[in-house]
C-alpha positions as CSV (number, residue, x, y, z in Angstrom):
1,X,-48.0,56.1,3.0
2,X,-47.7,53.8,5.7
3,X,-47.2,55.3,9.5
4,X,-43.0,55.1,10.7
5,X,-43.5,51.7,13.1
6,X,-43.1,53.6,16.0
7,X,-46.2,55.9,15.1
8,X,-48.5,52.8,14.3
9,X,-50.5,52.0,17.1
10,X,-51.0,48.7,19.2
11,X,-53.3,46.5,18.6
12,X,-54.9,43.7,20.4
13,X,-56.4,41.1,17.6
14,X,-58.6,38.9,18.0
15,X,-57.3,35.5,15.3
16,X,-60.9,34.5,13.6
17,X,-60.3,31.0,11.1
18,X,-57.5,29.5,10.0
19,X,-55.0,27.1,12.4
20,X,-55.1,29.7,15.2
21,X,-58.8,30.5,15.4
22,X,-59.5,31.8,18.8
23,X,-56.0,32.7,19.9
24,X,-55.2,36.4,20.2
25,X,-51.8,38.5,19.2
26,X,-50.9,41.9,20.2
27,X,-48.9,44.6,18.4
28,X,-47.9,47.4,15.7
29,X,-49.8,47.0,13.3
30,X,-52.3,48.9,10.9
31,X,-55.6,48.2,9.8
32,X,-55.2,46.3,6.0
33,X,-52.2,45.1,6.6
34,X,-51.1,41.5,6.9
35,X,-48.5,39.7,9.7
36,X,-47.4,36.7,10.7
37,X,-48.9,36.0,14.4
38,X,-47.6,32.0,15.3
39,X,-45.5,30.8,17.6
40,X,-42.0,29.2,16.0
41,X,-41.0,29.6,12.5
42,X,-42.9,31.8,9.8
43,X,-45.8,29.8,8.6
44,X,-48.2,31.0,5.7
45,X,-51.1,29.5,7.8
46,X,-50.0,31.8,10.5
47,X,-50.4,35.1,8.5
48,X,-53.4,37.2,9.3
49,X,-55.1,40.3,8.1
50,X,-56.6,43.3,10.5
51,X,-60.0,43.9,9.8
52,X,-62.1,46.9,10.9
53,X,-64.3,45.1,13.4
54,X,-63.9,45.5,16.9
55,X,-64.9,42.6,19.6
56,X,-64.9,42.5,23.3
57,X,-61.9,40.9,24.5
58,X,-62.6,38.9,27.6
59,X,-61.5,41.0,30.2
60,X,-63.5,44.1,28.6
61,X,-61.0,45.5,26.0
62,X,-61.1,46.6,22.6
63,X,-60.1,43.9,20.2
64,X,-59.1,44.2,16.3
65,X,-60.8,40.9,14.4
66,X,-57.9,39.5,12.0
67,X,-58.7,36.8,9.5
68,X,-55.9,34.1,7.7
69,X,-54.5,36.1,4.6
70,X,-55.0,34.7,0.9
71,X,-52.2,34.1,-0.9
C-alpha cells in the first residue's frame, strides 16, 4: 500500500538519460514510482522512475537517481 502523499519523503532527483538527462527535480515521490518531471505539458519523454541508487549533488546533498520510464 502506498502511503498518503503528505507522508512521503521529499526527494531531490538526479535525472539520468532521456531528454532531461542531468537535470534535477524535487517532490514527494517513493522509490519505484513514476513521476513526470518535465517543464510544460505532460509528455511521455518526461516520465522518470525513481531508483534506490543515491548520488551526491553539486552542493553535497543526497539525490536519488531517476531514469526514463518504459511504456
